[in-house]
N, C-alpha and C positions, 0 to 999 in steps of 0.2 A: 615454766611450770603450768601444767593443765590441772584444773580442779573441777570436779563435777558440781554443777549448779544445784543448790538445794535451798530449802527454806529454813535450814538450821540456824539457831540463834548464835552460833559461834563462828559465823562467817562475816568477814569484812565486806560490807556493801558500799562500794565507792561510787556507784551510779545506778541508774535504773537498769534492771535486768531485761534489756530489750536489744534487738539487733541495731548496730553491730556490737557484739560483745568484745571483751578484751580490755576492760578498764580495771581489772583486778590489780591487787598489789600483794607482794610477798616480801617480808623483811627477814633477813638472816644476819644475825650479828654474832660474831665470835668474841668471847671473853674468856679470860683465864679461869674465872670462877663465877658462877651465876648466883650462888646463895648470898654472898655479901650484897649484891645489888638488890635482890629480893628483900633482904632484911632492911636495907635503907628505904626502899619504897614503902614497906609496911610501917616503918617508924614515921615516915612523912604522911601516912594515911593516904597514899597515892594508889588509886584503883587501877587494876589491870583489866583490859577488855576480856582477856582469857589467859589462863595459866600457860607458862612456857611449856614447850613439849619438844621431844626429839622426834623428828619425822624421817623415816627411812623409805626409800623408793626403789623399786625393782625395775630394771631395764634388761629383759632377757634373763640371763643367769647372774647378772651383777646387781648388788645392792649398794646404794649410796646413802650416806647419812652424816650426822654431825661429826663423827670421828674420822671421816674420810679426809685424807690429807691432800687430795687432788685439787 
């Protein structure tokens, strides 16, 4: 996965943004239902760095995203 470098507050910064780059991280976890997990985290007053999101990516004419079974 390639991601544009920016100063946005919603980016995981895992190391100094200096050459050589490539120290980023991306987690994708598949679960049958997300809401029960979010409810339990809220009950435990466990903070999330950022809200969960569906991310779709285009490669030419093809879109890939969370419901892609490949």
